[in-house]
C-alpha positions in Angstrom: 70.0 32.8 -39.3 69.4 34.0 -35.7 67.1 36.4 -37.0 65.3 33.8 -39.3 65.4 30.6 -36.8 63.6 33.0 -34.6 61.0 34.3 -36.9 60.4 30.1 -37.8 59.8 29.3 -33.7 57.5 32.2 -33.1 55.4 31.5 -36.7 55.3 27.7 -35.2 54.1 28.8 -32.0 51.8 31.0 -33.3 50.4 28.2 -35.6 50.3 26.0 -32.5 48.5 28.3 -30.5 45.8 29.1 -32.9 44.8 25.4 -33.3 44.6 24.9 -29.8 42.5 28.5 -29.5 40.3 26.2 -32.7 40.4 22.5 -31.4 39.4 24.7 -27.3 36.7 26.5 -29.6 35.6 23.3 -31.5 35.4 21.1 -28.2 33.4 23.7 -26.4 31.0 23.5 -29.5 30.7 19.9 -28.7 30.3 19.8 -25.3 27.9 22.4 -25.6 25.7 20.0 -28.6 25.9 17.0 -26.6 24.8 18.9 -23.2 21.5 20.2 -25.3 21.4 16.6 -26.8 21.3 14.9 -23.1 19.1 17.5 -22.2 16.8 16.7 -25.1 16.9 13.1 -24.4 16.5 13.2 -20.8 13.0 15.5 -21.5 12.0 12.8 -24.1 12.7 10.0 -21.7 10.5 11.9 -18.7 7.4 12.2 -21.5 7.9 9.5 -22.1 7.9 8.0 -18.7 5.0 10.5 -17.9 3.1 9.5 -21.0 3.5 5.6 -19.9 2.5 5.9 -16.2 -0.5 7.2 -18.0 -1.2 5.0 -19.8 -0.6 2.1 -17.3 -3.2 4.0 -14.6 -5.5 4.2 -17.2 -5.4 0.1 -17.8 -5.1 -0.1 -14.0 -8.9 1.5 -14.1 -10.3 0.1 -16.9 -9.1 -3.5 -15.6 -10.8 -2.7 -12.0 -14.3 -2.4 -14.2 -13.4 -5.9 -16.0 -11.4 -7.6 -14.3 -12.8 -7.6 -10.4 -10.8 -10.5 -9.1 -7.1 -9.2 -10.3 -8.0 -5.9 -9.1 -9.2 -7.0 -5.4 -5.7 -9.2 -5.4 -3.8 -6.3 -6.1 -6.0 -4.1 -4.0 -5.2 -6.1 -0.6 -1.2 -6.4 -1.9 -1.3 -2.1 -1.7 -3.3 -2.5 1.6 -1.3 -4.6 3.3 2.0 -2.7 2.7 3.6 -5.4 0.7 3.1 -3.6 -3.0 5.2 -0.6 -0.7 7.8 -3.4 0.2 8.4 -5.1 -3.2 7.4 -2.7 -6.1 8.2 -5.7 -8.0 5.2 -7.8 -7.0 2.1 -8.4 -9.1 -1.1 -9.9 -8.7 -0.1 -12.5 -11.5 3.1 -12.8 -9.8 1.7 -13.3 -5.9 -0.9 -15.9 -7.5 2.2 -18.0 -9.5 4.1 -17.9 -6.1 1.0 -18.7 -4.1 0.2 -21.8 -6.4 3.7 -23.0 -7.0 4.8 -23.0 -3.0 1.3 -24.9 -2.4 1.8 -27.4 -4.9 5.1 -28.0 -3.3 3.9 -28.1 0.4 1.3 -30.9 -0.6 4.0 -33.1 -2.7 6.1 -33.0 0.0 3.8 -33.7 2.6 2.2 -36.1 0.6 5.4 -38.2 -0.4 6.5 -38.6 4.0 2.2 -38.1 5.4 -0.2 -38.7 3.4 -3.4 -37.2 2.4 -4.8 -36.0 5.7 -1.1 -34.1 6.8 -1.0 -32.3 2.9 -4.2 -31.1 3.0 -4.0 -29.9 7.2 -0.2 -28.3 5.6 -1.7 -26.6 3.0 -5.0 -25.4 5.1 -2.2 -24.1 7.6 0.1 -22.4 4.5 -3.5 -20.7 3.5 -4.3 -19.8 6.6 -1.0 -18.2 8.3 -0.9 -16.2 5.0 -4.3 -15.0 5.9 -3.4 -13.6 9.3 -0.4 -12.2 7.9 -2.0 -10.2 5.0 -4.6 -9.3 8.1 -1.9 -8.4 10.7 -0.2 -5.7 8.0 -3.4 -4.3 7.5 -5.1 -3.7 10.5 -1.2 -2.1 11.5 -1.7 -0.2 8.7 -5.0 1.1 9.1 -4.1 2.3 12.9 -1.4 4.4 11.3 -3.8 5.8 8.9 -6.2 6.4 11.9 -3.3 8.1 13.7 -2.1 10.0 10.7 -5.0 11.6 8.9 -6.0 14.6 11.4 -1.7 15.3 11.4 -2.1 15.7 7.4 -6.0 17.6 7.3 -3.8 19.9 9.5 -0.8 20.0 7.7 -3.1 20.3 4.8 -5.3 23.0 5.9 -1.7 25.3 6.6 -0.2 24.9 3.2 -3.2 25.1 1.3 -3.7 29.1 2.2 -0.1 29.6 0.3 0.4 27.4 -1.9 -1.2 26.7 -5.2 -1.4 22.9 -6.3 -2.4 20.8 -4.3 -0.6 17.7 -5.3 2.6 20.1 -4.8 1.9 20.3 -1.2 1.9 16.9 -0.5 5.6 16.1 -1.1 6.3 18.7 2.3 3.4 17.0 4.1 4.7 13.2 3.3 8.0 13.9 6.3 5.6 14.7 8.6 3.5 11.1 8.4 4.1 7.6 8.8 3.6 4.8 6.8 1.9 4.0 4.5 0.8 7.5 3.8 3.9 8.8 3.5 4.6 6.4 0.4 1.5 7.2 -1.3 1.7 10.9 -1.1 5.0 11.0 -2.5 3.8 8.4 -5.0 0.7 11.0 -5.8 2.7 14.1 -5.9 5.0 12.5 -8.5 2.1 10.9 -10.7 1.0 14.5 -11.1 4.2 16.3 -11.9 5.0 13.5 -14.6 1.7 12.8 -16.3 -0.4 16.7 -15.2 -2.9 14.0 -14.7 -4.0 15.2 -11.1 -7.2 13.8 -11.2 -6.3 10.7 -12.1 -3.1 10.8 -9.5 -5.4 11.7 -6.9 -7.9 8.9 -8.0 -5.2 6.1 -7.9 -4.5 7.5 -4.6 -7.7 6.2 -3.1 -7.6 3.2 -4.4 -3.9 2.2 -2.4 -4.9 2.8 1.8 -8.0 1.2 3.0 -9.1 3.5 4.8 -13.5 4.6 4.6 -12.3 8.2 5.4 -8.7 8.7 3.4 -10.8 7.2 0.5 -13.7 10.0 0.8 -10.8 12.6 1.5 -8.8 11.7 -1.8 -12.5 12.0 -3.9 -13.3 14.8 -2.6 -10.0 16.6 -3.1 -10.2 15.5 -6.6 -13.7 17.1 -7.1 -12.3 20.1 -5.6 -9.0 20.2 -7.9 -11.7 19.7 -10.9 -13.7 22.6 -10.1 -11.2 24.6 -8.4 -13.2 24.7 -5.3 -12.2 26.1 -1.9 -10.4 24.1 -0.2 -10.3 25.7 3.2 -13.8 24.6 3.3 -12.9 20.9 2.4 -10.0 20.7 5.3 -12.0 22.2 7.8 -15.5 19.7 6.9 -13.0 16.8 6.7 -11.7 17.4 9.8 -15.3 17.7 12.1 -16.4 14.4 10.2 -12.9 12.7 10.7 -12.9 13.5 15.2 -16.4 12.0 14.6 -15.6 9.1 13.1 -12.6 8.6 15.3 -14.9 9.1 18.0 -17.6 6.4 17.6 -14.3 4.3 16.6 -12.9 4.3 20.4 -16.7 3.4 21.3 -16.9 0.7 19.3 -13.6 -0.5 20.2 -14.6 -0.4 23.7 -17.3 -2.4 23.0 -15.9 -4.9 21.4 -13.2 -5.4 24.1 -15.9 -5.9 26.9 -17.4 -8.7 24.3 -13.8 -10.1 24.2 -13.4 -10.5 28.1 -17.3 -11.5 28.8 -16.6 -14.1 25.7 -13.5 -15.4 27.4 -14.9 -15.6 31.0 -17.6 -17.3 29.5 -15.4 -20.3 28.0 -13.7 -20.5 30.6 -16.7 -21.4 32.9 -18.1 -23.8 30.6 -14.9 -25.5 30.4 -15.3 -25.6 34.0 -18.4 -26.7 34.0 -17.5 -29.8 31.9 -14.8 -30.6 33.5 -16.5 -30.8 37.1 -19.7 -32.9 34.9 -16.9 -35.4 33.9 -15.1 -36.3 37.3 -18.9 -36.5 38.5 -20.2 -39.1 36.0 -19.4 -42.4 34.8 -19.3 -41.1 31.1 -16.7 -39.1 29.4 -18.0 -35.6 28.5 -15.1 -35.5 25.8 -16.2 -38.7 24.3 -20.4 -37.9 24.3 -19.2 -34.4 22.6 -17.2 -35.8 19.5 -18.9 -39.7 19.7 -22.2 -38.8 19.9 -24.9 -36.7 17.1 -25.9 -34.2 19.9 -22.5 -33.7 20.8 -21.3 -33.1 16.9 -24.1 -30.9 17.0 -23.2 -28.8 19.9 -20.1 -28.0 18.9 -21.5 -27.2 15.5 -23.4 -24.9 16.9 -20.6 -23.8 19.8 -17.7 -23.3 16.9 -20.4 -21.4 14.4 -20.8 -18.9 17.2 -17.2 -18.2 17.7 -16.9 -18.0 13.5 -19.0 -15.3 14.0 -17.8 -13.6 17.2 -14.3 -13.9 14.8 -16.0 -12.3 11.7 -17.2 -9.3 14.2 -13.7 -9.0 15.6 -12.4 -8.5 12.1 -15.3 -5.9 11.6 -14.1 -3.9 13.9 -12.1 -1.1 12.1 
């Protein structure tokens, strides 16, 4: 009995080992097949994402041709950097939010203070928003201005040994500041995902408000399309950019002098009006605000200041 019992135990143990080996083999095959399915699904998702991104970029280019108003709002969001901070923000959402906030502010002010205060509040809201966007755009413009030479230097160094242009952008982006860093990374990702380098470069050119950056991006797109020499492009762009920066610095110096002269003129004019008001029996303020010649004079001065402010806004 002991010998037969031992044989049965060995047989049962062998069966369990065989069953375990079979289950282990089946589990390994199942995990391998699941891994292949996951890889296949991931690849299909990446291809679908690339195709969807390419279709979106083509749709954006078509919208740029047909709907200039929406395109301009979209570009303003890119130029100010809001699109980078809030990727979900679209031109439609921006317009809807502005309409809602303006209407809410107008209703609140109208209920408490009347039409005049409501119109003034809405005007102040739009003016504050415009000033905020303008300051953001100026900040981004100056950042691009100071990083373009650095970008061209790195591009010239990498292009000697690297074959694909957009692949270099990921390496260069870590050495430049915003908004160029995000734009270069997005261009590299879109080119790798969609496979259309020319379209990625053209889209990149529309995301930054800087004439030299746009010109450089379009020249790179032409070089990619015709397989031209990037060394020549980098050298010519570097010379052109240095001349542009030199002229821009001269223009800023002239504008600084103009601001100082305008401020001195306004101070002297105010001082003269105060002296005349003290020396005469009539109030100069009443003359300026209560008579037709005074209102015309104030209108002319306001128009001159408006033109001067417009010139300052074009200083970039």
